[in-house]
N, C-alpha and C positions, 0 to 999 in steps of 0.2 A: 824644698827641697822643687829641683827645675822640671822641667817640658822633659825635656832631653833625659835628664834621671829617672821620671817617672816610667820612659819606656823603657828603656833598657830593666827599669826594674818590673814592669806589668805586663807589659806590652804579648810577652811568649803568654804568662797566664792569662790573659784577655784570649787570646786568637786561644788556646784550648777549651775555656768555657765555650767563644760565640758557639765553636765545630762543635762541638756538646748540644747547638741547638739549631743550630745550620744543617745539621753534615754536611758541609760545605767545606773542605779547605780554601780553597784561594773566598769567599765568598767569607768568610769568618775572617783571613786578613783583611781583604776589602778591607770592612767594616770597622774591621778596629782600624784602621787606617786612616778611616773615618772619620771615628770616636776622637783621633786624637786633629785629625786636619778643627774640626770646630773647636777641640778647645786654642787648640795654634789661632787660632781666626779671632777666639774671641780672650786673650787670654789674663784681665783679668777675673774674668769667672773660676779659674782658678786657684786668686790668692783665697778666696774666701769660702772656699771647698776643702771641710775638713779630712777628708778621703777622697784624693783625689785617685784611686784606684777605682774605687767604688762610683761617683758621678761617671766616671766614662766608660762603666762597664754598662753604666745605665744607658749609655747614649749609645754605646755599642749595643744594646739588642733592643734599643728603642729605633734606629736604624736598618734594624737587620726584620724589625718586623715592619716596619715601612715596605722593606725592597721586598720582605713576601708579599704583602697587599700589589700593591704592584701588580709583581708575576703572578700574582692568583688572576685580578680585570686579565689584564691579560690575554693569560689559560683560555679564561671563557668567553675573553670574546672569541680568542682564536675554536676551543671547541661550539661552538657558539654559530659559528660560519662567517660572525662577521667580519672578521678580519680576511683577503685571500691573500694563500699559501704561493708562495711566491714558488718554492718548489725550492732545492737544495739551489746551491751560491757553484757557482762556475767553480772546477779549481784552480789556485794560484798560479800564475805562469811566474817562471823567474826573473821574468821582464818585472811583475806586479810590484815581487818581493824585492828585488832591488832598487825600487824605485819608494819605494816603502823605509829601506834601511836609509838611504842617501836622505829624504826628507825628515826621518829621528834625526841627523845631524845638522840638521842645516835649525838655527835659532830659533825660540817658538812663534812668536811672533810675522816671520818672515816663514816657516812654515803650513801657523795658521791661513795666511794671504796664500800661495798655493794653491796650497790646498781647495780653496774657500773658493776660486779663480776657477783653477784648472780642473779639479776634480769637483765641485757643489756648481762649478758655472753661471756661478755669480756675475754678474758685471760689476764691473771695476767701484762704479757709484754705491751699490748694494756691500759690499767687499766691508769699502769703510766705513758704512754706516753699521756691520757688526762687528766690526772689527775696533768703533769708535775713538777714528782715527782721519786723515784728510782726505781728497781720494789720490792729490801725491806724493802721500808718503805712504798708501798703497801702490802706487806707481811705483816709487823705489824698492821696493821690497819685494815685488814682483821682478825689476829687473835683477833686486844679486840674488834671488830665490833659484832666479834658472840661472843667472851663471853661474854659481853653486850645485847647482843640480848637473848643468853638463860639465863641470871637469867629475863632479864624483861617478857621476854613468856611465864617463868617455873608456871606452873597454877594447880602442882602436888596437891594435901590437901596435901602432909609437910608442904609446902611450903605458905598456906595459913592460917593452924598452928602457923608460926612461927609473921603473923602480928594477929593474936586473940586478 
């Protein structure tokens, strides 16, 4: 059985089972997706597994436990006053929502480059190191990304008439 078939037959059951453990449906979905992603990352493992659903269940439960432990450590640090509470995040402006939506329409490498340079405020050289590419590649992605965002975010009256 290939992974697509296993996903089609098992994912719903696995999400329900992990949901029962975590009590959080979105968390259960994320955990099961992570288990399948791990199976995709190492396809050779699945060939030797007698019961793929059982293997995925074990992986999903391990992922859920790890995430729970990380959250518990974070919560202890926060309650102990070792982390500064930044307060509530400011509400998102319509411009911010539009920018994030436009970023999602860019190819992943271009989106990552734009975010690291313009939002994380990293210099071009650091973006190149973070993404494992050349400085010239970063510069080219920034140019293409800015042009694409200019088109995607253009809400001028003339542009609206073009689409009417």
